[in-house]
VOPAGU-2260 file (C-alpha; in pm, 1 decimal, decimal comma):
REM VOPAGU-2260
SITE   aa  ch    i         X         Y         Z
SITE  MET   A    0   -1559,5     -97,1    -728,9
SITE  SER   A    1   -1322,5     176,8    -613,6
SITE  ILE   A    2   -1513,1     268,5    -289,4
SITE  MET   A    3   -1618,7     -56,7    -117,0
SITE  THR   A    4   -1884,6     -64,4     162,6
SITE  GLU   A    5   -1758,4    -198,8     497,8
SITE  ALA   A    6   -1950,1    -539,0     443,7
SITE  GLU   A    7   -1797,4    -578,4     100,4
SITE  ALA   A    8   -1440,1    -501,8     229,0
SITE  LYS   A    9   -1488,5    -732,0     530,4
SITE  THR   A   10   -1593,4   -1021,5     320,1
SITE  ILE   A   11   -1278,6    -991,1      92,6
SITE  LEU   A   12   -1035,4    -952,5     397,4
SITE  ASP   A   13   -1203,1   -1253,4     581,4
SITE  LYS   A   14   -1155,5   -1465,0     286,2
SITE  VAL   A   15    -789,3   -1356,1     262,5
SITE  ILE   A   16    -711,9   -1424,4     628,0
SITE  ALA   A   17    -882,2   -1761,9     603,2
SITE  LEU   A   18    -691,1   -1863,2     317,5
SITE  SER   A   19    -353,2   -1799,1     488,3
SITE  THR   A   20    -151,0   -2095,3     645,2
SITE  ALA   A   21     123,1   -1865,3     781,9
SITE  ASP   A   22     177,9   -1791,1    1162,1
SITE  GLU   A   23       2,8   -1454,9    1106,3
SITE  CYS   A   24    -157,0   -1256,7     818,6
SITE  ILE   A   25    -249,4    -881,4     763,4
SITE  ALA   A   26    -448,2    -785,6     472,1
SITE  GLU   A   27    -537,5    -436,5     376,9
SITE  LEU   A   28    -799,7    -309,3     109,0
SITE  SER   A   29    -773,5      59,9     -17,2
SITE  GLY   A   30    -947,5     243,3    -296,6
SITE  THR   A   31    -947,0     585,3    -435,2
SITE  ILE   A   32   -1141,3     807,5    -692,6
SITE  ASP   A   33    -934,5    1107,0    -783,6
SITE  GLY   A   34   -1070,5    1378,6   -1003,6
SITE  ASN   A   35    -854,2    1664,4   -1136,3
SITE  ILE   A   36    -834,1    1943,9   -1367,9
SITE  ARG   A   37    -521,4    2138,5   -1479,0
SITE  PHE   A   38    -495,0    2470,0   -1650,3
SITE  ALA   A   39    -205,8    2692,8   -1786,5
SITE  LEU   A   40    -178,3    2995,0   -1988,8
SITE  ASN   A   41    -517,5    3073,6   -1905,8
SITE  ASN   A   42    -655,0    2747,1   -2075,6
SITE  VAL   A   43    -750,2    2403,5   -1948,6
SITE  SER   A   44    -480,7    2151,0   -2046,1
SITE  THR   A   45    -586,6    1832,1   -1900,9
SITE  SER   A   46    -871,9    1669,1   -1677,2
SITE  GLY   A   47    -989,0    1349,2   -1564,9
SITE  VAL   A   48   -1076,3    1098,4   -1328,3
SITE  ILE   A   49    -860,9     808,3   -1183,3
SITE  SER   A   50    -996,0     515,9    -987,1
SITE  ASN   A   51    -821,6     236,2    -819,5
SITE  THR   A   52    -851,9     -27,8    -559,2
SITE  ASP   A   53    -570,9    -244,6    -421,9
SITE  LEU   A   54    -519,6    -522,9    -185,1
SITE  SER   A   55    -202,9    -586,7      -4,0
SITE  VAL   A   56    -133,4    -901,2     189,1
SITE  ARG   A   57     156,3    -946,8     444,4
SITE  VAL   A   58     231,8   -1288,8     597,7
SITE  ALA   A   59     504,9   -1413,1     850,9
SITE  PHE   A   60     637,3   -1739,9     935,6
SITE  GLY   A   61     825,3   -1671,9    1251,6
SITE  LYS   A   62    1022,9   -1354,4    1180,9
SITE  ARG   A   63    1032,4   -1409,6     796,1
SITE  VAL   A   64     807,8   -1180,2     629,7
SITE  GLY   A   65     647,3   -1179,4     268,0
SITE  SER   A   66     403,2    -940,3      94,0
SITE  ALA   A   67     226,7    -926,5    -214,5
SITE  SER   A   68     -38,6    -717,8    -370,1
SITE  ILE   A   69    -312,1    -742,6    -641,2
SITE  ASN   A   70    -598,9    -536,2    -803,1
SITE  GLU   A   71    -857,4    -818,6    -851,3
SITE  PHE   A   72   -1062,7    -989,0    -619,7
SITE  SER   A   73   -1216,7   -1313,4    -750,1
SITE  ASP   A   74   -1169,2   -1620,3    -527,6
SITE  ALA   A   75    -872,0   -1746,2    -753,0
SITE  ALA   A   76    -703,1   -1412,0    -760,2
SITE  LEU   A   77    -726,0   -1398,7    -374,5
SITE  ALA   A   78    -562,8   -1736,8    -345,7
SITE  ARG   A   79    -285,2   -1648,4    -583,0
SITE  VAL   A   80    -180,6   -1322,0    -384,3
SITE  VAL   A   81    -194,8   -1518,0     -40,3
SITE  LYS   A   82      40,5   -1794,2    -179,1
SITE  ARG   A   83     269,5   -1539,1    -337,8
SITE  ALA   A   84     313,8   -1358,3     -16,8
SITE  GLU   A   85     368,6   -1697,3     164,9
SITE  ASP   A   86     610,0   -1805,8     -96,1
SITE  LEU   A   87     820,3   -1487,8     -69,3
SITE  ALA   A   88     815,1   -1532,5     325,7
SITE  ARG   A   89     966,2   -1873,3     314,2
SITE  LEU   A   90    1245,3   -1741,3     117,1
SITE  ALA   A   91    1301,8   -1424,2     302,5
SITE  PRO   A   92    1577,5   -1391,8     578,9
SITE  GLU   A   93    1464,2   -1334,8     936,9
SITE  ASN   A   94    1385,9    -963,2    1019,0
SITE  PRO   A   95    1559,9    -887,8    1337,7
SITE  GLU   A   96    1324,2    -603,8    1418,0
SITE  PHE   A   97    1005,7    -809,6    1325,4
SITE  MET   A   98     680,3    -704,8    1539,2
SITE  PRO   A   99     385,8    -920,8    1536,7
SITE  ALA   A  100      45,1    -811,0    1431,3
SITE  VAL   A  101    -141,9    -614,4    1685,9
SITE  GLN   A  102    -442,0    -780,7    1896,1
SITE  ARG   A  103    -799,1    -674,9    1845,5
SITE  GLN   A  104    -826,4    -308,8    1903,0
SITE  THR   A  105   -1121,5     -54,1    1948,6
SITE  TYR   A  106   -1127,8     246,5    1721,1
SITE  ARG   A  107   -1329,0     560,0    1763,0
SITE  ALA   A  108   -1429,3     694,3    1413,4
SITE  THR   A  109   -1321,0    1026,7    1303,2
SITE  ASP   A  110   -1478,9    1277,9    1089,4
SITE  THR   A  111   -1261,3    1230,0     778,7
SITE  PHE   A  112   -1536,9    1215,7     521,2
SITE  SER   A  113   -1731,0    1498,4     338,3
SITE  ALA   A  114   -2020,0    1408,4     115,3
SITE  ALA   A  115   -1971,0    1751,9     -59,1
SITE  THR   A  116   -1614,3    1660,9    -167,5
SITE  ALA   A  117   -1721,9    1316,7    -286,5
SITE  ALA   A  118   -1989,0    1473,1    -485,1
SITE  ILE   A  119   -1772,7    1694,7    -701,2
SITE  THR   A  120   -1846,4    1642,7   -1064,9
SITE  PRO   A  121   -1636,0    1737,1   -1385,8
SITE  GLU   A  122   -1854,9    2032,0   -1428,7
SITE  ASP   A  123   -1775,6    2160,4   -1087,9
SITE  ARG   A  124   -1404,7    2119,7   -1162,0
SITE  ALA   A  125   -1451,8    2295,5   -1502,8
SITE  GLU   A  126   -1619,2    2593,3   -1307,2
SITE  VAL   A  127   -1324,6    2616,1   -1082,0
SITE  ALA   A  128   -1089,0    2639,6   -1390,8
SITE  ARG   A  129   -1316,4    2897,9   -1548,5
SITE  ALA   A  130   -1341,1    3115,8   -1218,7
SITE  SER   A  131    -963,5    3113,2   -1189,2
SITE  ILE   A  132    -888,4    3202,8   -1559,7
SITE  ALA   A  133   -1159,5    3460,4   -1625,4
SITE  PRO   A  134   -1073,9    3727,0   -1393,6
SITE  CYS   A  135    -703,4    3684,4   -1482,1
SITE  LYS   A  136    -783,7    3730,3   -1847,3
SITE  ALA   A  137    -997,0    4026,7   -1766,1
SITE  GLN   A  138    -682,1    4195,4   -1590,6
SITE  GLY   A  139    -419,9    4094,3   -1841,9
SITE  LEU   A  140    -275,2    3813,6   -1602,7
SITE  ILE   A  141    -195,1    3455,9   -1670,7
SITE  ALA   A  142    -309,3    3182,9   -1449,8
SITE  ALA   A  143    -170,0    2824,3   -1410,3
SITE  GLY   A  144    -324,7    2577,4   -1156,7
SITE  PHE   A  145    -455,9    2240,7   -1058,6
SITE  LEU   A  146    -743,1    2104,3    -859,1
SITE  ASN   A  147    -755,2    1749,2    -728,0
SITE  ASP   A  148   -1036,6    1612,3    -507,6
SITE  SER   A  149   -1032,1    1266,8    -366,0
SITE  GLN   A  150   -1238,9    1022,4    -193,1
SITE  SER   A  151   -1114,5     713,5     -48,1
SITE  PHE   A  152   -1157,0     428,9     175,4
SITE  VAL   A  153    -911,9     181,3     380,4
SITE  ALA   A  154    -995,6    -133,7     536,5
SITE  PHE   A  155    -758,1    -396,9     705,9
SITE  ALA   A  156    -799,8    -714,5     899,1
SITE  ASN   A  157    -538,7    -943,3    1064,8
SITE  SER   A  158    -542,6   -1315,0    1191,1
SITE  ASN   A  159    -578,2   -1184,3    1557,9
SITE  GLY   A  160    -923,8   -1070,7    1480,6
SITE  ASN   A  161    -854,7    -698,3    1436,0
SITE  PHE   A  162   -1047,9    -507,9    1183,8
SITE  GLY   A  163   -1100,7    -153,8    1062,8
SITE  TYR   A  164   -1286,1      48,5     805,5
SITE  GLN   A  165   -1313,4     413,6     718,0
SITE  ARG   A  166   -1386,8     652,5     430,0
SITE  ALA   A  167   -1201,3     992,5     372,5
SITE  THR   A  168   -1200,0    1285,1     125,1
SITE  ASP   A  169    -958,6    1557,0      66,2
SITE  MET   A  170    -940,8    1849,7    -206,1
SITE  ASP   A  171    -627,1    2047,0    -303,9
SITE  TYR   A  172    -615,0    2357,4    -520,5
SITE  THR   A  173    -310,5    2565,3    -599,1
SITE  CYS   A  174    -293,5    2862,6    -847,4
SITE  THR   A  175      -9,0    3057,7    -979,0
SITE  VAL   A  176     -81,2    3394,8   -1145,5
SITE  ARG   A  177     179,3    3572,0   -1352,4
SITE  THR   A  178     188,6    3917,5   -1519,3
SITE  GLU   A  179     213,3    3899,0   -1909,7
SITE  ASP   A  180     574,3    4009,2   -1882,5
SITE  GLY   A  181     649,3    3740,7   -1634,0
SITE  ARG   A  182     799,8    3986,1   -1375,4
SITE  GLY   A  183     523,1    3951,5   -1136,0
SITE  SER   A  184     413,6    3628,8    -974,9
SITE  GLY   A  185     126,1    3540,5    -698,3
SITE  TRP   A  186      27,4    3224,0    -569,4
SITE  VAL   A  187    -256,3    3059,0    -356,3
SITE  ALA   A  188    -322,1    2729,2    -208,0
SITE  ARG   A  189    -623,0    2574,4     -24,5
SITE  ASN   A  190    -638,4    2231,9     117,5
SITE  LEU   A  191    -983,7    2121,3     276,2
SITE  GLN   A  192   -1150,9    1796,2     370,5
SITE  ASP   A  193   -1485,7    1970,2     295,6
SITE  ALA   A  194   -1521,7    2127,2     -51,4
SITE  SER   A  195   -1836,7    2331,2      59,5
SITE  ARG   A  196   -1601,4    2555,6     229,7
SITE  PHE   A  197   -1382,7    2642,1     -70,1
SITE  ASN   A  198   -1450,9    2980,6    -244,5
SITE  VAL   A  199   -1236,8    3002,9    -558,9
SITE  ASP   A  200   -1341,3    3353,3    -621,8
SITE  ASN   A  201   -1191,9    3478,4    -293,0
SITE  ASP   A  202    -870,9    3276,1    -333,2
SITE  ILE   A  203    -797,0    3373,5    -694,7
SITE  GLN   A  204    -795,0    3755,1    -594,5
SITE  ILE   A  205    -521,7    3679,5    -352,4
SITE  ALA   A  206    -288,0    3536,8    -634,5
SITE  MET   A  207    -390,6    3823,0    -862,4
SITE  ARG   A  208    -321,8    4099,0    -618,8
SITE  LYS   A  209      22,6    3940,8    -543,5
SITE  ALA   A  210     104,7    3907,0    -907,9
SITE  SER   A  211      13,9    4265,8    -985,4
SITE  ALA   A  212     194,4    4398,7    -682,6
SITE  SER   A  213     510,5    4204,5    -721,3
SITE  ALA   A  214     618,3    4327,9   -1061,8
SITE  ASP   A  215     926,5    4575,6   -1056,6
SITE  ALA   A  216    1092,0    4396,4    -765,8
SITE  GLN   A  217    1360,9    4587,6    -592,1
SITE  ALA   A  218    1685,7    4427,3    -452,4
SITE  LEU   A  219    1752,8    4431,0     -89,2
SITE  GLU   A  220    2092,1    4337,5      74,3
SITE  PRO   A  221    2084,9    3984,4     212,9
SITE  GLY   A  222    2099,9    3967,0     597,7
SITE  LYS   A  223    1902,1    3899,8     915,6
SITE  TYR   A  224    1550,8    4060,0     881,4
SITE  THR   A  225    1216,0    4039,1    1080,2
SITE  VAL   A  226    1007,5    3839,0     847,3
SITE  ILE   A  227     638,2    3734,0     840,6
SITE  LEU   A  228     593,6    3385,3     702,2
SITE  GLU   A  229     249,6    3316,7     580,6
SITE  PRO   A  230     124,2    2952,3     680,2
SITE  ALA   A  231     239,0    2811,0     361,1
SITE  ALA   A  232     583,4    2950,1     369,3
SITE  ALA   A  233     621,2    2828,2     725,5
SITE  ALA   A  234     467,5    2485,5     673,5
SITE  GLY   A  235     762,1    2347,4     468,6
SITE  LEU   A  236    1015,2    2438,8     735,2
SITE  ILE   A  237     816,3    2332,9    1019,8
SITE  SER   A  238     730,7    1984,6     863,6
SITE  PHE   A  239    1073,6    1917,6     773,6
SITE  MET   A  240    1174,5    1982,1    1140,7
SITE  PHE   A  241     920,2    1709,8    1258,3
SITE  ASN   A  242    1079,1    1446,9    1065,4
SITE  PHE   A  243    1337,3    1456,5    1332,3
SITE  PHE   A  244    1086,8    1385,8    1619,2
SITE  ASP   A  245    1180,3    1021,3    1629,7
SITE  ALA   A  246    1282,0     866,0    1967,8
SITE  ARG   A  247    1541,9     626,2    1782,6
SITE  SER   A  248    1731,8     874,9    1587,5
SITE  ALA   A  249    1745,7    1105,5    1914,1
SITE  ASP   A  250    1858,1     805,1    2132,1
SITE  GLU   A  251    2113,0     716,1    1878,4
SITE  GLY   A  252    2274,1    1045,0    1867,6
SITE  ARG   A  253    2162,5    1133,1    1497,9
SITE  SER   A  254    1915,0    1409,5    1573,3
SITE  PHE   A  255    1906,8    1768,9    1709,4
SITE  LEU   A  256    1696,7    1628,9    1988,4
SITE  SER   A  257    1989,9    1403,1    2100,6
SITE  LYS   A  258    2180,0    1485,1    2416,0
SITE  ALA   A  259    2560,4    1515,7    2407,9
SITE  GLY   A  260    2604,3    1254,0    2680,0
SITE  GLY   A  261    2333,0    1023,9    2534,5
SITE  GLY   A  262    1965,8     994,3    2540,4
SITE  ASN   A  263    1720,9    1241,4    2407,9
SITE  LYS   A  264    1596,2    1598,3    2521,5
SITE  ILE   A  265    1224,1    1497,7    2636,5
SITE  GLY   A  266    1137,4    1724,9    2931,9
SITE  GLU   A  267    1382,5    2010,4    2796,4
SITE  GLN   A  268    1277,9    2357,7    2701,5
SITE  VAL   A  269    1390,4    2366,4    2326,1
SITE  PHE   A  270    1167,4    2623,4    2198,1
SITE  ASP   A  271    1001,8    2952,5    2273,7
SITE  PRO   A  272     709,3    2895,5    2554,0
SITE  ARG   A  273     444,4    2988,9    2300,5
SITE  VAL   A  274     534,7    2690,9    2082,1
SITE  ASN   A  275     258,4    2396,8    2135,3
SITE  VAL   A  276     240,0    2113,6    1888,3
SITE  TYR   A  277      48,3    1806,6    1907,5
SITE  ALA   A  278    -144,1    1555,5    1671,8
SITE  ASP   A  279    -508,1    1466,4    1727,0
SITE  PRO   A  280    -707,7    1257,2    1489,5
SITE  ARG   A  281   -1027,3    1408,6    1608,1
SITE  HIS   A  282    -918,3    1791,1    1540,3
SITE  PRO   A  283   -1214,1    1939,7    1391,2
SITE  GLU   A  284   -1019,8    2117,8    1101,2
SITE  ALA   A  285    -764,3    1837,9    1016,4
SITE  PRO   A  286    -908,0    1509,5    1116,1
SITE  ALA   A  287    -703,1    1190,1    1067,9
SITE  LEU   A  288    -770,8     815,1    1046,8
SITE  PRO   A  289    -822,9     660,8    1389,5
SITE  TRP   A  290    -538,1     414,0    1351,4
SITE  ASP   A  291    -164,6     422,7    1229,6
SITE  GLY   A  292       7,5     198,4     978,2
SITE  ASP   A  293      40,8     -87,6    1251,9
SITE  GLY   A  294    -322,8     -62,4    1356,2
SITE  LEU   A  295    -273,2     101,2    1693,4
SITE  PRO   A  296    -544,7     335,3    1788,5
SITE  ARG   A  297    -457,9     703,5    1753,2
SITE  ASP   A  298    -535,6     958,3    2036,2
SITE  ARG   A  299    -404,9    1309,8    2107,1
SITE  PHE   A  300     -18,2    1302,2    2127,2
SITE  VAL   A  301     154,5    1612,1    2259,9
SITE  MET   A  302     510,0    1653,3    2101,7
SITE  ILE   A  303     580,6    2030,2    2243,8
SITE  GLU   A  304     405,9    2183,4    2535,2
SITE  ASN   A  305     506,4    2545,7    2621,3
SITE  GLY   A  306     825,3    2493,2    2438,2
SITE  VAL   A  307     913,4    2181,6    2613,5
SITE  VAL   A  308     961,7    1860,8    2415,9
SITE  THR   A  309     715,7    1618,6    2582,7
SITE  ASN   A  310     702,2    1319,7    2344,8
SITE  LEU   A  311     897,7    1171,6    2055,0
SITE  ARG   A  312     761,8     918,7    1808,6
SITE  SER   A  313     857,2     555,5    1851,7
SITE  SER   A  314     812,5     254,0    1630,6
SITE  ARG   A  315     662,7     -40,0    1814,7
SITE  TYR   A  316    1010,9    -212,3    1793,2
SITE  TRP   A  317    1194,9      73,3    1955,2
SITE  ALA   A  318     941,8     136,8    2210,3
SITE  GLU   A  319     980,0    -229,2    2338,4
SITE  LYS   A  320    1349,9    -213,6    2308,7
SITE  GLN   A  321    1355,9      84,2    2535,1
SITE  GLY   A  322    1085,6     -36,9    2765,0
SITE  ARG   A  323     835,2     236,4    2666,2
SITE  PRO   A  324     464,8     179,5    2604,3
SITE  ALA   A  325     405,2     181,9    2224,4
SITE  MET   A  326     197,4     487,1    2088,5
SITE  ALA   A  327      34,1     523,2    1749,8
SITE  GLN   A  328     228,8     730,0    1483,2
SITE  PRO   A  329      58,5    1065,5    1431,6
SITE  GLY   A  330    -161,1    1124,1    1159,0
SITE  ASN   A  331    -173,8    1505,0    1152,5
SITE  LEU   A  332      40,9    1793,7    1300,0
SITE  ILE   A  333    -125,9    2072,9    1483,2
SITE  MET   A  334      71,5    2374,8    1572,1
SITE  GLU   A  335    -126,3    2635,4    1795,4
SITE  GLY   A  336    -131,5    2988,9    1703,1
SITE  GLY   A  337    -312,2    3327,4    1774,0
SITE  THR   A  338    -610,2    3499,7    1653,6
SITE  LYS   A  339    -460,5    3741,7    1416,6
SITE  SER   A  340    -434,9    3708,9    1031,8
SITE  THR   A  341    -139,9    3758,3     823,6
SITE  SER   A  342    -283,6    4101,4     737,5
SITE  ASP   A  343    -293,0    4202,0    1103,4
SITE  LEU   A  344      59,7    4087,8    1153,8
SITE  VAL   A  345     180,4    4307,6     865,8
SITE  ARG   A  346     -17,7    4614,8    1003,4
SITE  GLU   A  347     162,0    4564,9    1335,5
SITE  THR   A  348     501,9    4553,1    1167,7
SITE  GLN   A  349     725,7    4867,2    1160,4
SITE  ARG   A  350     988,3    4706,5     916,8
SITE  GLY   A  351    1009,1    4356,3     784,6
SITE  ILE   A  352     963,7    4118,6     485,1
SITE  LEU   A  353     645,3    3928,4     397,7
SITE  VAL   A  354     720,1    3593,8     254,5
SITE  THR   A  355     445,0    3420,2      66,9
SITE  ARG   A  356     589,4    3082,2     -13,0
SITE  THR   A  357     918,0    2878,3      46,5
SITE  TRP   A  358    1030,6    2611,3    -187,7
SITE  TYR   A  359    1321,0    2386,9    -303,6
SITE  ILE   A  360    1400,0    2322,6      64,5
SITE  ARG   A  361    1695,5    2116,3     128,3
SITE  MET   A  362    1883,7    1996,2     427,0
SITE  VAL   A  363    2228,9    2138,5     524,3
SITE  ASP   A  364    2296,7    2006,8     859,2
SITE  PRO   A  365    2065,3    1734,8    1029,9
SITE  GLN   A  366    2227,5    1804,9    1381,2
SITE  THR   A  367    2079,9    2158,7    1387,6
SITE  VAL   A  368    1804,4    2110,8    1121,6
SITE  LEU   A  369    1963,7    2386,6     920,9
SITE  LEU   A  370    1790,4    2418,3     608,2
SITE  THR   A  371    1825,9    2610,5     270,6
SITE  GLY   A  372    1578,1    2716,9      36,7
SITE  LEU   A  373    1418,0    3008,1    -180,8
SITE  THR   A  374    1123,6    3249,0    -160,0
SITE  ARG   A  375     904,1    3284,4    -440,4
SITE  ASP   A  376     555,9    3422,0    -561,9
SITE  GLY   A  377     527,8    3736,5    -381,3
SITE  THR   A  378     790,7    3872,0    -138,1
SITE  PHE   A  379     752,4    4234,5      -5,6
SITE  TYR   A  380     907,0    4483,1     211,2
SITE  ILE   A  381     698,2    4600,9     500,4
SITE  GLU   A  382     719,5    4962,3     635,2
SITE  ASN   A  383     499,4    5112,1     882,8
SITE  GLY   A  384     258,2    4848,4     869,6
SITE  GLU   A  385     216,9    4846,9     469,7
SITE  LEU   A  386     350,4    4650,9     188,0
SITE  LYS   A  387     584,1    4924,8      41,3
SITE  TYR   A  388     728,4    4752,8    -259,1
SITE  PRO   A  389     791,8    4404,0    -387,0
SITE  LEU   A  390    1128,7    4248,2    -329,6
SITE  LYS   A  391    1353,5    4026,2    -535,4
SITE  ASN   A  392    1352,5    3680,0    -392,8
SITE  PHE   A  393    1602,9    3541,2    -159,4
SITE  ARG   A  394    1791,6    3217,3     -69,1
SITE  PHE   A  395    1783,1    3161,9     288,2
SITE  ASN   A  396    1978,0    2941,1     533,5
SITE  GLU   A  397    1769,6    2898,0     845,6
SITE  SER   A  398    1675,7    2635,2    1113,0
SITE  PRO   A  399    1324,7    2597,3    1230,3
SITE  VAL   A  400    1458,8    2530,0    1557,0
SITE  ILE   A  401    1614,8    2886,6    1574,0
SITE  MET   A  402    1305,4    3010,4    1413,7
SITE  LEU   A  403    1089,0    2892,2    1690,9
SITE  ASN   A  404    1320,2    3052,8    1947,9
SITE  ASN   A  405    1291,6    3396,6    1748,8
SITE  ILE   A  406     912,2    3437,7    1763,9
SITE  ASP   A  407     764,5    3785,4    1778,6
SITE  GLU   A  408     409,7    3669,6    1730,6
SITE  LEU   A  409     218,0    3380,5    1592,7
SITE  GLY   A  410     -97,1    3437,2    1388,2
SITE  ARG   A  411    -410,0    3218,7    1303,3
SITE  SER   A  412    -351,0    2865,5    1233,6
SITE  VAL   A  413    -440,9    2733,7     895,3
SITE  ARG   A  414    -495,4    2388,2     742,0
SITE  MET   A  415    -211,0    2301,0     500,3
SITE  GLY   A  416    -163,6    1972,2     303,5
SITE  ASP   A  417     176,4    1834,3     271,1
SITE  GLY   A  418     232,9    1514,5      47,0
SITE  GLY   A  419     -82,8    1350,5     222,5
SITE  SER   A  420     -12,7    1473,1     565,1
SITE  THR   A  421    -254,1    1736,0     707,5
SITE  MET   A  422    -122,9    2027,4     930,3
SITE  MET   A  423    -250,1    2334,1    1097,5
SITE  ILE   A  424      31,4    2598,9    1072,5
SITE  PRO   A  425      16,1    2966,3    1165,8
SITE  ALA   A  426     136,4    3269,2    1017,7
SITE  MET   A  427     465,0    3370,6    1212,0
SITE  ARG   A  428     641,2    3694,3    1267,9
SITE  LEU   A  429    1008,3    3603,0    1337,9
SITE  ARG   A  430    1311,0    3802,7    1432,2
SITE  ASP   A  431    1649,0    3763,5    1283,5
SITE  PHE   A  432    1547,6    3521,3     984,5
SITE  THR   A  433    1866,2    3482,2     765,9
SITE  PHE   A  434    1870,7    3560,1     408,8
SITE  THR   A  435    2195,8    3464,3     239,1
SITE  SER   A  436    2168,9    3578,0    -126,7
SITE  LEU   A  437    1940,9    3719,1    -402,2
SITE  SER   A  438    1751,6    3500,2    -649,1
SITE  ASP   A  439    1633,3    3607,5   -1000,0
SITE  ALA   A  440    1336,8    3398,1   -1013,5
SITE  VAL   A  441    1009,8    3523,4    -965,5
């Protein structure tokens, strides 16, 4: 019962709404079937399928809100979960930032479902593991990775007559390949909605080449260098910065987008003119659900245009308080790039450093979005358009705001997954990227 049809979901939600005696009621059903396989030391370690379906109910008496959830759907169970939510609401203090449920909305479906991904079998997952492990064994390398595929549905309704239903799929693959002596490491990741576009044979070769090439890494003095960040290396830094694209934190002086004298930097040139970032639920490579968590319809939402900050996200409460129209919270992040691959950027670089991956990223200064983190799984010195030798990994201290003002060239944008959020991020060649120390990790 993990994946309900629209009719099945609506029947349950209608019952929940009818059972409530509160001033308003919002009910949401969600279900997932997650398949996975994990391998390490060139052997499969775990595999399985997890399925789950949940119902959450939120009710309000005035500004007093209560919520409860359950994973059974008999009439008696539905009555219990509604009563529990209402009992909690009567006990709750008033929420000064309470916003009522949205009125009936019209949603335009987005292409979030792939039959190929939903049809993945345990045998398919086993074949991915075999295709990852076998070539590594043949070359004396050691593979460790994880494949997760998911199909899901979400449906919601409220006492104002609003209703939505949609299915979605997602697939994530990561693999780390090490040399037998542990001195070389390579990595590859792939996030897709449509599994028919996945080619494990090509992807594993990327990780294997980097693992073999990254042994015998040499130390390079920390400092400022021209770098090429592969999309995966750039994604963690860029996504961190967009956590601050919030109107309230900017208006209240808590963000790098706050103005010294009050207000925010909407309309100001903050980045290089080549920086264009937006959200679009109908993007063909990274579709998102057509509504946000409040049930507002999503549409194209431009955040940066030609380096100028054009919009910041606002909660419904903050939008109303500031007299602004409410806009749905974005469901993806699209950063436009160019047409060149990472390899093309390398070939056109006289001297620089190629970074495969960044990790363990932490905030240093929220006001400038200064971040610190480490490189890993393949860092190389570039000379005359070639990867000359592997480098020991670095710790970096860098702000994505500064990065996006030091652009030399942007490559082709690639789909990346980040904790359930989908992004399109380009490879980047950047000037004066700051490495502060060396790391012995590979």
